[in-house]
C-alpha positions as CSV (number, residue, x, y, z in Angstrom):
1,X,-24.9,1.3,-30.4
2,X,-22.5,-0.2,-27.9
3,X,-23.1,0.5,-24.2
4,X,-20.3,1.3,-21.7
5,X,-20.8,1.2,-18.0
6,X,-18.4,3.4,-16.0
7,X,-17.3,2.9,-12.4
8,X,-14.8,4.6,-10.1
9,X,-14.3,4.8,-6.4
10,X,-14.8,8.3,-5.0
11,X,-11.6,10.3,-5.6
12,X,-9.9,7.4,-7.5
13,X,-10.4,8.8,-11.0
14,X,-9.4,12.4,-11.8
15,X,-12.6,14.3,-12.9
16,X,-10.8,15.6,-16.0
17,X,-10.1,12.0,-17.0
18,X,-13.7,10.9,-16.3
19,X,-15.0,13.8,-18.4
20,X,-12.7,12.9,-21.2
21,X,-13.8,9.2,-21.2
22,X,-17.5,10.2,-21.2
23,X,-16.9,12.7,-24.0
24,X,-15.0,10.3,-26.2
25,X,-17.6,7.6,-25.9
26,X,-20.5,9.9,-26.6
27,X,-18.6,11.4,-29.6
28,X,-18.4,7.9,-30.9
29,X,-22.1,7.3,-30.6
30,X,-21.9,5.0,-27.6
31,X,-24.5,4.8,-24.8
32,X,-23.0,5.6,-21.5
33,X,-24.3,4.5,-18.1
34,X,-22.4,5.4,-14.9
35,X,-22.2,4.4,-11.3
36,X,-23.5,7.0,-8.8
37,X,-20.0,7.5,-7.5
38,X,-19.1,9.2,-10.8
39,X,-19.8,12.9,-11.2
40,X,-21.0,13.7,-14.7
41,X,-22.2,17.0,-16.1
42,X,-24.6,15.2,-18.5
43,X,-27.7,14.6,-16.4
44,X,-29.2,12.3,-19.1
45,X,-26.7,9.5,-18.3
46,X,-28.5,6.6,-16.6
47,X,-27.2,5.7,-13.2
48,X,-26.7,2.4,-11.3
49,X,-25.5,1.6,-7.8
50,X,-25.8,-2.1,-7.5
51,X,-25.7,-5.4,-9.4
52,X,-29.5,-5.3,-9.5
53,X,-29.7,-1.8,-11.0
54,X,-26.9,-2.6,-13.5
55,X,-28.8,-5.7,-14.7
56,X,-32.0,-3.6,-15.1
57,X,-30.2,-1.3,-17.6
58,X,-30.3,-4.0,-20.3
59,X,-27.3,-5.1,-22.4
60,X,-24.0,-3.6,-21.4
61,X,-21.1,-4.4,-23.7
62,X,-18.2,-3.3,-21.4
63,X,-17.6,-2.1,-17.9
64,X,-14.8,0.4,-17.6
65,X,-13.3,1.0,-14.2
66,X,-11.3,4.2,-13.6
67,X,-8.8,4.0,-10.8
68,X,-6.5,1.4,-9.4
69,X,-7.0,-2.4,-8.7
70,X,-9.4,-1.6,-5.9
71,X,-11.8,0.1,-8.3
72,X,-11.3,-2.8,-10.7
73,X,-12.4,-5.3,-8.0
74,X,-15.3,-3.2,-7.0
75,X,-16.5,-3.2,-10.6
76,X,-16.1,-6.9,-10.8
77,X,-18.3,-7.3,-7.7
78,X,-21.0,-5.1,-9.4
79,X,-20.9,-7.3,-12.5
80,X,-21.2,-10.6,-10.7
81,X,-22.4,-13.3,-13.1
82,X,-23.6,-10.9,-15.8
83,X,-20.6,-11.8,-18.1
84,X,-19.8,-8.1,-18.9
85,X,-16.2,-7.8,-20.1
86,X,-14.2,-5.6,-17.7
87,X,-11.4,-3.3,-18.5
88,X,-9.6,-0.8,-16.2
89,X,-8.1,2.7,-16.8
90,X,-5.2,2.7,-14.4
91,X,-4.8,5.9,-12.3
92,X,-3.1,4.0,-9.4
93,X,0.5,3.2,-8.7
94,X,1.0,-0.4,-9.9
95,X,-2.2,-1.7,-11.2
96,X,-1.8,-5.4,-12.2
97,X,-5.5,-5.6,-13.3
98,X,-6.1,-2.3,-15.1
99,X,-4.9,-2.7,-18.7
100,X,-5.3,0.9,-20.0
101,X,-2.9,3.7,-19.1
102,X,-4.6,7.0,-18.6
103,X,-2.5,8.7,-21.3
104,X,-3.6,6.3,-24.1
105,X,-7.3,5.6,-23.1
106,X,-8.6,6.9,-26.4
107,X,-6.5,4.4,-28.4
108,X,-7.7,1.5,-26.3
109,X,-11.3,2.5,-26.3
110,X,-11.1,2.8,-30.1
111,X,-9.8,-0.8,-30.2
112,X,-12.8,-1.9,-28.1
113,X,-15.1,-0.3,-30.7
114,X,-13.1,-1.9,-33.5
115,X,-13.2,-5.4,-31.8
116,X,-9.4,-5.4,-31.6
117,X,-9.1,-7.3,-28.3
118,X,-9.3,-10.7,-26.7
119,X,-11.1,-11.8,-23.5
120,X,-9.5,-13.7,-20.7
121,X,-11.5,-15.6,-18.1
122,X,-10.5,-15.4,-14.5
123,X,-11.7,-17.9,-11.9
124,X,-13.3,-16.9,-8.7
125,X,-13.9,-18.4,-5.3
126,X,-17.2,-18.7,-3.3
127,X,-17.4,-18.4,0.5
128,X,-20.1,-19.4,2.9
129,X,-20.2,-19.8,6.7
130,X,-21.7,-22.2,9.2
131,X,-23.7,-19.1,10.1
132,X,-24.9,-16.4,7.6
133,X,-22.1,-14.0,6.6
134,X,-23.0,-10.3,6.4
135,X,-21.4,-9.8,3.0
136,X,-22.8,-8.0,0.0
137,X,-21.3,-10.6,-2.3
138,X,-20.1,-14.1,-1.6
139,X,-17.8,-14.6,-4.6
140,X,-14.1,-13.7,-4.3
141,X,-12.0,-12.0,-7.0
142,X,-8.7,-11.5,-5.1
143,X,-8.6,-13.2,-1.8
144,X,-10.1,-14.3,1.5
145,X,-8.0,-13.1,4.5
146,X,-8.4,-14.3,8.1
147,X,-6.8,-12.1,10.7
148,X,-7.0,-11.2,14.4
149,X,-9.3,-8.4,15.4
150,X,-7.7,-5.2,16.4
151,X,-7.3,-6.2,20.0
152,X,-6.8,-10.0,19.8
153,X,-4.3,-12.3,18.3
154,X,-5.1,-15.5,16.5
155,X,-3.9,-18.8,18.1
156,X,-4.6,-21.3,15.3
157,X,-6.3,-21.5,11.8
158,X,-7.1,-25.1,10.9
159,X,-7.7,-25.9,7.2
160,X,-9.1,-29.2,5.8
161,X,-10.3,-30.4,2.4
162,X,-12.6,-33.3,1.8
163,X,-12.1,-34.5,5.4
164,X,-8.3,-34.4,5.0
165,X,-6.4,-32.1,7.4
166,X,-4.1,-29.8,5.5
167,X,-2.5,-27.9,8.3
168,X,-3.1,-25.9,11.4
169,X,-1.5,-22.5,10.9
170,X,-0.1,-20.8,13.9
171,X,0.2,-17.3,12.5
172,X,-1.0,-13.8,12.5
173,X,-3.4,-14.8,9.7
174,X,-4.0,-16.7,6.5
175,X,-4.7,-15.6,2.9
176,X,-6.6,-17.8,0.5
177,X,-5.9,-16.2,-2.9
178,X,-7.1,-16.8,-6.5
179,X,-4.6,-16.5,-9.3
180,X,-5.8,-12.9,-9.8
181,X,-5.1,-12.2,-6.1
182,X,-1.7,-13.9,-6.1
183,X,-0.1,-10.5,-7.1
184,X,-1.8,-8.7,-4.2
185,X,-1.6,-9.3,-0.4
186,X,-0.4,-12.9,-0.9
187,X,2.6,-11.8,-2.9
188,X,3.5,-9.3,-0.2
189,X,3.5,-12.1,2.4
190,X,5.8,-14.3,0.3
191,X,3.3,-16.2,-1.8
192,X,4.0,-17.3,-5.4
193,X,2.8,-15.4,-8.5
194,X,0.2,-17.5,-10.3
195,X,-0.7,-17.3,-14.0
196,X,-4.4,-16.1,-14.4
197,X,-5.2,-19.3,-16.4
198,X,-4.1,-21.8,-13.7
199,X,-6.9,-23.5,-12.0
200,X,-5.5,-23.3,-8.5
201,X,-5.6,-21.3,-5.2
202,X,-2.7,-20.5,-2.8
203,X,-2.8,-20.7,1.0
204,X,-0.4,-18.1,2.3
205,X,0.3,-17.7,6.0
206,X,0.8,-14.2,7.4
207,X,3.8,-14.1,9.7
208,X,3.8,-17.8,10.4
209,X,5.1,-18.7,13.9
210,X,6.8,-21.7,12.4
211,X,9.7,-21.1,10.0
212,X,9.0,-24.4,8.2
213,X,5.5,-23.4,7.0
214,X,5.4,-22.1,3.5
215,X,2.7,-21.1,1.0
216,X,0.8,-24.0,-0.5
217,X,-0.7,-24.2,-4.0
218,X,-3.7,-26.6,-4.3
219,X,-6.3,-27.4,-7.0
220,X,-9.2,-24.9,-7.1
221,X,-11.6,-28.0,-7.3
222,X,-10.7,-28.8,-3.6
223,X,-13.2,-27.3,-1.2
224,X,-11.7,-25.8,1.9
225,X,-13.1,-25.9,5.5
226,X,-11.5,-23.4,7.8
227,X,-11.9,-23.1,11.6
228,X,-10.3,-20.4,13.8
229,X,-9.3,-20.4,17.5
230,X,-8.4,-17.0,18.8
231,X,-7.7,-15.7,22.3
232,X,-10.5,-13.2,22.2
233,X,-13.1,-15.6,20.7
234,X,-13.4,-13.5,17.5
235,X,-11.6,-13.0,14.2
236,X,-11.6,-10.7,11.2
237,X,-12.7,-12.0,7.8
238,X,-11.9,-9.9,4.7
239,X,-13.4,-10.9,1.4
240,X,-11.7,-8.7,-1.2
241,X,-12.8,-5.2,0.1
242,X,-15.4,-6.4,2.5
243,X,-14.7,-7.0,6.2
244,X,-16.7,-8.6,9.0
245,X,-16.0,-9.7,12.5
246,X,-17.0,-13.3,13.3
247,X,-17.1,-15.5,16.4
248,X,-14.7,-18.4,16.5
249,X,-17.5,-20.9,16.3
250,X,-18.2,-19.8,12.7
251,X,-16.6,-22.2,10.2
252,X,-15.8,-21.1,6.7
253,X,-16.4,-23.1,3.6
254,X,-14.6,-22.0,0.4
255,X,-15.3,-23.5,-3.0
256,X,-14.6,-22.6,-6.7
257,X,-17.3,-20.2,-8.0
258,X,-19.5,-21.4,-10.8
259,X,-18.9,-18.4,-13.0
260,X,-15.9,-16.3,-14.0
261,X,-15.2,-12.7,-14.8
262,X,-14.1,-11.7,-18.3
263,X,-11.1,-9.2,-18.6
264,X,-10.0,-7.5,-21.7
265,X,-6.5,-7.8,-23.3
266,X,-5.2,-5.5,-26.0
267,X,-2.6,-6.1,-28.8
268,X,0.1,-8.5,-27.6
269,X,-0.4,-7.9,-23.9
270,X,0.2,-10.9,-21.8
271,X,0.7,-11.7,-18.1
272,X,4.4,-12.1,-18.4
273,X,4.9,-8.7,-19.9
274,X,2.7,-7.2,-17.2
275,X,4.7,-8.6,-14.3
276,X,8.0,-7.7,-15.9
277,X,6.8,-4.1,-16.3
278,X,5.0,-3.8,-12.9
279,X,7.7,-5.5,-10.8
280,X,10.7,-4.1,-12.8
281,X,12.0,-7.5,-13.6
282,X,15.2,-7.5,-15.7
283,X,16.1,-3.9,-15.0
284,X,19.7,-3.4,-14.0
285,X,21.7,-0.2,-13.8
286,X,24.6,-2.1,-15.3
287,X,22.7,-2.0,-18.6
288,X,22.4,1.8,-18.6
């Protein structure tokens, strides 16, 4: 009996869709466990709220997130190093990470049950500080973002690797993105789109004060040390969906995480087809 764990942010997944997913899995003799965010009529379904509680539920074959890419990242944070394959039912607007469309979820879930899928490993980053960081998790699925606090502006963000100075960014902020995160905030700030299987990270400045500064792609094996100088003595650190305010004297150390997350691919789905679809590449009214 395969076990499916379900996750959704509050309000991210329509209740009718959640009920339909639960009903389909139970009709196909699957064990269903659900995050406490999810409202289920079946009170017999076991619940979890954290990595620790998920781990205590025993073997879980798949994690299904219902929502947009934010729900997908939250689900990845819950999985951590457990190696549970992750697949998303997309109810958001674009959804680069969620592979299942809500109108064909039954077909895709049936393919999971029939082993008609492949797994793709996605690399992560790990972040630590010269002082303890008040983060629930220290691994990074999408990106690390350094910005000014609401009332202050950043003067300079200095980045080095292995004792070698990379650059001092005079900018509104800096994004350190994984290949998975390259289609998120980094892309909005002019960063390149990275294939999920590339072993690199991208440094993307936010509104650089120098026109000559451009996003930089570096090997993921190169550890980064980042220091910040801001006018107000503090800066904002965002790690995926987590945010903390730090003093300027806190140095950040970013390395490649030792584990990966496993995402599910169906049929002939591939990264290039996804970005063509999501970004409307190749569409031209002249072809109508």
